[in-house]
Structures are given as C-alpha cells and as structure tokens.
C-alpha positions in Angstrom: 98.1 116.5 124.9 97.8 112.5 125.9 97.0 113.3 129.5 94.6 115.4 128.0 93.1 113.2 126.1 93.0 110.4 128.6 91.7 112.1 131.0 88.0 111.3 128.7 89.0 108.1 128.0 86.0 105.7 129.7 86.8 104.0 133.3 86.2 100.4 131.6 89.1 101.3 128.9 91.2 102.7 131.6 90.9 99.3 133.8 92.5 97.9 130.3 95.3 99.8 130.0 96.1 98.2 133.6 96.3 95.0 132.1 97.6 95.3 128.8 100.7 94.8 126.9 104.4 96.1 128.7 105.9 98.9 127.5 108.7 98.7 124.9 112.0 99.6 126.4 114.5 100.9 124.0 118.9 101.1 124.4 119.9 104.6 124.8 121.7 103.9 121.5 120.9 101.7 118.6 124.1 101.1 116.0 122.6 99.4 112.6 126.2 98.4 111.6 127.2 97.5 108.1 123.3 98.2 106.2 122.5 99.7 103.1 119.7 102.3 103.4 117.1 103.3 101.0 116.1 106.9 102.1 112.8 107.3 101.4 113.6 109.3 98.0 116.3 108.1 96.3 115.9 105.6 93.3 119.0 103.4 94.5 120.6 102.4 97.9 123.2 103.2 99.7 126.6 101.9 99.8 127.5 99.8 102.8 127.4 102.5 106.4 126.7 102.3 109.8 123.3 104.3 111.4 123.1 105.2 114.5 120.1 105.9 116.8 120.2 107.8 119.9 116.8 108.3 121.8 114.2 108.6 119.0 116.2 110.4 116.4 118.6 109.1 113.8 121.8 110.5 115.6 124.6 109.3 112.6 124.8 107.8 109.4 128.7 107.3 108.0 130.5 105.0 105.9 133.0 104.7 108.6 133.4 104.1 112.3 130.5 105.9 114.5 131.9 106.9 118.5 129.3 104.6 120.6 128.4 104.3 124.2 128.6 101.3 126.7 125.4 100.6 126.6 124.7 100.6 122.8 122.8 97.9 121.1 124.6 96.7 118.1 122.3 95.0 115.3 124.5 93.2 112.4 123.1 94.5 109.0 124.9 92.0 106.7 124.6 94.2 104.3 120.8 94.5 104.2 118.3 97.1 103.6 117.5 99.8 106.2 113.9 101.8 105.6 112.2 104.1 106.7 108.7 102.5 108.2 105.8 102.1 105.9 102.9 104.6 106.2 99.2 103.7 105.1 97.1 107.4 105.2 93.8 105.9 104.7 92.6 103.9 107.4 90.0 103.4 109.8 91.9 101.1 113.0 88.0 100.9 114.7 85.9 100.2 112.0 88.3 97.9 110.4 89.0 95.7 113.4 85.5 94.5 113.6 82.8 92.8 111.7 79.9 94.8 111.2 77.9 92.1 112.7 79.9 92.9 116.0 79.2 97.0 115.3 75.5 96.3 114.8 75.5 94.0 117.9 73.4 94.9 121.4 76.1 93.1 123.1 78.7 95.7 121.4 80.6 97.7 124.2 83.5 100.3 124.6 85.9 97.5 126.3 85.1 94.8 123.3 85.5 98.1 120.0 89.0 98.5 122.5 90.4 95.1 122.5 89.5 94.1 119.3 91.0 97.7 117.8 94.0 96.9 120.2 95.2 93.7 118.7 94.9 94.9 115.0 96.6 97.6 116.1 99.7 95.4 117.4 99.4 93.6 114.3 99.9 96.4 112.1 103.0 98.0 113.4 104.5 94.1 113.3 103.6 94.1 109.7 105.8 97.2 109.1 103.4 100.0 109.4 104.9 102.5 112.1 102.8 105.2 110.9 99.1 105.7 109.8 96.2 108.3 109.8 92.8 107.3 110.5 90.3 109.2 108.5 86.6 108.3 110.5 86.0 106.6 113.8 86.1 106.3 117.9 90.0 106.3 117.3 90.9 108.6 120.7 91.2 105.6 123.5 93.2 103.7 121.0 95.7 106.7 120.4 96.0 107.4 123.5 97.2 104.0 125.1 99.6 103.6 122.2 101.4 106.9 122.8 101.1 106.0 126.1 102.9 102.7 125.6 100.3 100.3 127.6 99.2 99.2 124.0 101.8 98.1 121.0 100.4 100.1 117.9 101.4 102.9 115.2 101.8 106.7 115.4 98.1 107.5 114.6 97.1 111.0 113.0 93.5 111.0 114.1 90.5 112.5 112.4 88.0 111.4 115.1 84.3 110.9 114.3 83.5 111.9 110.3 81.5 114.8 109.7 78.4 114.0 107.4 75.0 116.2 106.6 71.7 114.3 106.4 71.3 111.4 104.4 74.8 111.8 103.7 77.7 108.9 103.5 78.3 109.3 107.2 74.6 108.8 108.1 74.8 105.2 109.6 71.4 105.4 111.0 69.0 102.4 111.1 65.8 102.8 109.7 64.2 103.2 113.2 66.5 105.7 114.3 65.4 109.1 113.8 66.6 112.3 113.1 67.9 114.0 116.3 67.3 117.4 115.4 63.5 116.6 114.9 63.4 113.9 117.7 65.9 114.8 120.0 67.5 111.2 120.2 70.8 110.7 119.8 71.8 107.9 117.3 73.6 105.0 118.4 76.8 105.8 115.5 76.8 109.4 116.9 76.7 107.6 120.5 80.0 105.6 120.3 81.7 108.8 118.2 81.9 107.0 115.0 80.1 110.3 113.4 78.9 113.1 113.4 75.3 114.3 111.5 75.7 118.1 111.0 73.6 120.4 109.3 74.4 123.8 108.1 77.3 125.7 109.4 76.5 126.3 113.2 76.6 122.3 113.3 79.4 121.5 111.0 81.3 124.2 113.2 80.6 122.4 116.2 81.5 119.4 115.2 84.7 120.3 113.9 85.5 122.3 116.7 84.7 119.1 118.7 87.2 116.5 117.0 90.1 119.4 117.4 89.0 119.4 121.3 89.7 115.7 121.8 93.2 116.1 119.8 92.3 115.4 115.7 95.2 116.1 113.6 93.1 116.9 110.7 88.9 116.7 110.0 87.2 114.1 107.7 84.0 116.0 106.3 81.8 113.6 103.7 81.5 115.2 100.3 79.8 112.7 98.3 78.0 109.9 97.8 79.6 106.4 99.0 79.6 102.4 98.2 79.1 101.3 101.4 76.3 103.4 103.2 72.6 102.9 102.7 71.1 106.4 101.9 73.2 108.0 99.0 73.7 107.4 95.8 77.6 107.7 94.4 76.6 110.5 92.2 75.3 113.1 94.8 77.1 115.8 96.2 77.5 116.7 99.6 77.5 119.7 101.4 76.8 122.9 100.3 79.9 125.4 99.4 79.2 127.6 102.9 79.1 124.7 104.8 82.6 123.2 103.5 84.3 127.0 103.6 83.2 126.5 107.2 84.6 123.6 108.0 87.7 124.6 106.3 87.7 128.0 107.9 87.5 126.3 111.2 90.3 123.9 110.4 92.8 126.6 109.4 92.1 128.1 112.6 94.0 125.6 114.1 96.5 125.2 111.7 95.4 122.6 110.4 93.1 121.3 107.5 89.9 119.2 106.0 89.7 116.1 104.0 86.9 115.3 102.0 85.2 111.7 101.0 84.6 112.3 97.3 84.5 110.5 94.0 83.2 112.7 91.1 84.0 116.3 89.6 81.3 118.2 91.0 81.7 116.8 94.7 85.8 117.0 94.3 86.0 120.5 92.6 83.1 121.8 95.2 85.6 120.8 97.5 88.8 122.5 96.0 86.6 125.7 95.7 85.8 126.0 99.6 89.9 125.2 100.5 90.1 121.7 101.1 93.6 120.5 100.9 92.9 116.4 100.2 90.5 113.9 98.4 89.7 110.6 99.6 89.3 108.5 96.6 88.5 110.4 93.3 88.3 107.1 91.3 85.7 109.0 88.7 87.6 112.2 88.1 88.4 113.5 84.4 91.1 115.4 83.7 90.0 118.6 83.9 89.7 118.4 87.9 93.0 116.6 88.4 94.8 119.4 86.7 92.9 121.5 88.9 94.4 119.4 91.9 97.8 119.3 90.9 97.7 123.5 89.9 96.3 123.7 93.8 98.3 121.4 95.4 95.2 119.2 96.5 96.4 115.6 97.8 94.9 112.5 96.4 94.5 109.8 98.9 93.9 107.3 96.2 93.0 103.4 97.5 93.1 100.2 95.4 89.7 98.8 96.5 88.8 95.3 97.5 87.0 93.4 94.9 83.2 92.4 95.5 83.0 89.9 97.1 80.0 86.6 96.5 78.0 87.7 99.7 78.1 91.5 98.8 74.4 92.8 99.1 73.3 93.1 95.2 72.5 97.2 95.2 76.0 98.0 96.7 77.7 95.6 94.0 76.0 97.7 91.5 76.9 101.1 93.4 80.6 99.9 93.4 80.9 99.1 89.8 81.9 103.0 88.8 84.2 103.4 91.4 86.0 100.1 90.7 86.3 100.8 86.9 87.5 104.3 87.7 90.7 102.4 89.6 92.8 101.0 86.6 92.4 104.7 84.8 93.3 106.9 87.9 96.3 106.1 89.7 97.9 106.3 85.9 96.4 109.6 85.1 96.8 111.5 88.4 100.4 110.0 87.9 100.9 111.7 84.3 99.7 115.1 85.2 101.5 115.4 88.8 99.0 115.5 91.4 100.4 115.2 94.8 99.7 111.3 95.3 99.3 109.5 99.0 98.2 105.4 99.0 96.2 103.6 102.0 94.1 100.4 102.5 90.6 101.9 103.4 89.4 98.4 104.8 86.4 98.3 106.5 84.3 95.8 108.4 86.5 93.3 107.2 89.2 92.3 109.9 90.6 89.5 107.6 91.7 92.1 104.9 94.1 93.8 107.5 96.5 90.7 106.7 96.6 91.7 103.6 97.6 95.7 104.1 101.0 94.8 102.7 100.2 92.6 99.8 97.6 95.4 98.4 101.1 97.8 98.3 101.8 95.1 95.1 98.8 96.4 93.4 100.8 99.7 92.4 103.1 97.7 90.2 100.7 98.1 87.3 101.6 101.8 87.1 104.6 102.7 89.2 108.5 101.4 89.8 109.2 100.0 93.1 111.5 103.0 93.9 108.2 105.1 93.2 106.1 102.8 95.3 108.5 102.9 98.1 108.6 106.6 98.1 105.2 107.0 98.0 104.3 104.8 101.0 106.8 106.6 103.1 108.4 109.4 101.8 105.8 110.9 99.9 102.5 109.4 102.8 104.7 111.3 105.2 104.3 114.7 103.0 100.8 114.3 104.0 101.2 114.0 107.4 103.0 117.1 107.9 99.8 119.0 106.5 98.4 118.9 110.2 101.4 121.2 111.1 101.2 122.0 114.9 98.4 120.1 115.5 100.5 116.9 114.3 101.2 114.7 117.3 104.6 113.7 116.8 106.6 116.9 115.5 109.6 115.5 113.6 110.6 114.3 110.4 109.4 110.8 109.0 109.5 108.8 105.8 113.4 109.2 105.9 116.5 107.8 107.0 117.9 111.0 107.8 120.5 112.5 110.3 118.2 114.0 112.6 114.8 112.6 111.2 112.5 110.1 113.7 113.8 106.6 114.1 110.8 104.5 112.5 113.0 102.0 110.4 112.9 98.3 109.4 115.4 96.1 108.3 114.9 94.1 105.4 116.5 90.8 104.6 116.9 91.7 100.6 116.2 94.9 98.0 113.2 96.2 97.8 114.4 98.4 94.7 115.1 95.0 93.1 112.5 92.8 94.4 109.6 95.1 95.5 107.8 92.2 97.0 109.3 92.1 99.7 107.2 94.4 101.6 104.4 92.1 101.4 106.0 88.9 103.3 106.8 91.3 106.2 106.7 88.5 108.5 109.8 86.9 107.1 111.2 89.9 105.2 111.0 92.3 108.2 114.0 91.2 110.2 114.2 94.4 113.0 111.3 96.7 113.4 111.9 99.9 115.1 109.1 102.9 116.1 110.7 106.1 117.8 113.6 104.1 118.7 112.3 101.3 120.3 112.6 97.7 118.5 109.3 95.9 118.2 110.7 92.8 116.3 114.2 91.8 116.3 114.6 88.5 114.3 118.3 88.6 114.1 120.8 87.0 116.4 122.9 89.6 117.3 
C-alpha cells in the first residue's frame, strides 16, 4: 500500500523525502534485561523478567535466561518498567502542526505543510506516542514518508479528508468562497485535501470511496455542529439518515467503519441508527444515549478540550461553554455505564499545545486510577484502532506487552502505576522508546 500512496505524493514532497531524516536501524534482536512489565491490562507490574524483541515483534518474555544471537543489543533495565507505547486516537497531524494564520496565508504550500507536520511527528514519537489515529486532514503524504522511514513519527491510522455537508463542521470555506455545486470552483480547503463538502448520498459515497482509494483506515464524518467552525451552531444535527447510512455501507464494504464528530443526543442517536461504530466528543450526551452506545458496543472517543484562552473569539467562547461544562460530567458517567472509552487530545491550530500532549493524560486522574488510565491509553485505544480490520495499515497486536505482539515499547524510569505523573515527563522518564522493533530514543548507559 505504501508504494501506491507514494505514487500520489506531489513531486515537491518527494524531493523533500530525499533529504529528510535517515532511517532508524534496528538490531536483529534487542533484549530488555531485568525489567518489570506493565502488560497493558493488569493493575500491577510483573516480577523481574527479560523481554526479547526479534525483528518487529516481542519474541519471548521469561523470568529466566533467554538464548540470544551474537548481534543482540542488551538494554539493562535495572528493575525499571517496560510498558506499551502510548496511543492517541484523536489527532490532526497537519492541523495540529500549523497555526490558523499559517493555514490561511497566501504563502501556504504543500512543502511547508509537510515540513511542519514532519517536525511535529518526530516530536510526538519522542514523547512516547508510537501510534495515533488521524481523524481528519491531508495526512497521506506524511504517513507514506513515516512508513518508508524517510520521516520519523508514530504509526498513523489515517482518515483522510473529513466529510461534511454544506454548512457543516467541515465546511471551511471563507465568506467569499461560493458553493462548488452551483459555481464550479473548488474551495481552498478541498484543494489541500483537508475536507470534502459532500451533499446527498451520491456525493457522500464518492467522498468515502475517494478516501478509501488513498488508503484511509477509517472514515470521519461530521454529524453535528462544532465549536471551531463558523457556520454551524453546536446544537445542529448534520447529514440525513440516508446519507449517513450510505457512508456506513461504503465503509463496511471495505471492512472498516465510520466515526462521527458529534456532541448532542439527536446527532449521536441518528449516527447509532445508521450503524456508526465510534463517536468523537459527545460531551453533551445523557444516560439514555450512553446506554444505547454501551448496548451496541459503539465507542466513545473522548477528550479533555483546551480551556478558553484570552484571545479567543467571543462567539467561539460562547459556543464552547456547554461543551466544556459537559466534560466533567461525561467521563464518570460513561465509565459508570460501561461505554467503550478511548482517549485523545484533538489539538488544532495551536502547535505549542503539542508539547502538553502527555500532560493532558493527567486530566483523567479525577475519574480514573493510574491502572485504568494506562490501560486506556495503551490496550483500550489499540482495540479501537483494530476496528479498521484489514484496512488497518499495520497488522498485529498493539497496546500490550505479550509474546507475539508488535514491539512498540517504552522503558520508564519508575513505576507509572504508582506515580502516573511519570508519563507526563517523557524527556526525563522515558529512557528507551521503541517502535516496530527499532529504537528511536536510548538514554541509558549500556
């Protein structure tokens, strides 16, 4: 698939690939010696064990000696914690790497987008995020570069361009940009593959299939109003049931699923009726809808959204008010009702927030134990990624430290089950970061 995606990458980006970061080499075997394992599920660490990585998989975990080859790289754990790599299931790799001023600038180019997003991707991996789900934006060139090891970054589950109705949450047109359908001119955001404005079942089907053609692992549909968009109040419901069913069927034909942006009862209930498998946000939901989600196994991908800032537009502050108020209520309620919960950040157009990605994990401590938090940001988030089925770009088990699982691992200086704040300081506490069996950070003296 990577060769196919690369064939669509603009020539200017291919030129950048040629001068970007060198590939990270991996020893044929890596032995983590004398570590205690958080396996992604348990509420306690294992006893002292040795963990052998061979190629890109965890080959053996043993409390005794392990037979290794001559080319093994030994990492002395010294009783530290070995855990799965972190997973963020709601990122926008491009939108999170640029400011709104840069996005709207006449100087914006594909090369600038790629350079900014590449730098951000490397920093994200070095914060311990070995896998992410990108839920909207022009992600395919960056993902292709990461997978071909021309750029350093996490594994990416790409959605591609968001799919929105006219006047929906993904209608990013400026006031002077008119409807493509009536005036025949594609909007700037659509030209940059940020969104599809699609109305009617035929256009929705085409938009879904276009993203699948480029390698989307899941599809993001805008089913309700948003706080950062100009035209749609938060309370509005977007897309008819038939339009949404068409998207669900097209995705299911490719063995994958639809996730929707939605906050309200009406929007989410309509999405559930259409067969949607995941809801992004949902801060305004009540018990009735959460029970429906729990019964049908629909995932709730939640975030703790950033607080209002002093320079934020007053209209946006007003739109955000009920959503921010709902955050403190929705997390414990969804937990109580046993909804499938996943965690993400959803940083947009404020690149300085990316450095706080790990710190945002600690916002969960009000409602969850350290063990529950670690399970959510590793094992549980990995379960959501696997809804992509055969469209998943990386086949194998993630989010766990088990024999046969993919080797996405972090060696932590301390026990995060006892002190969850360790995950919020990756530069000091994450001594080794491994993705796909390759070491990208090594801060231990062998």
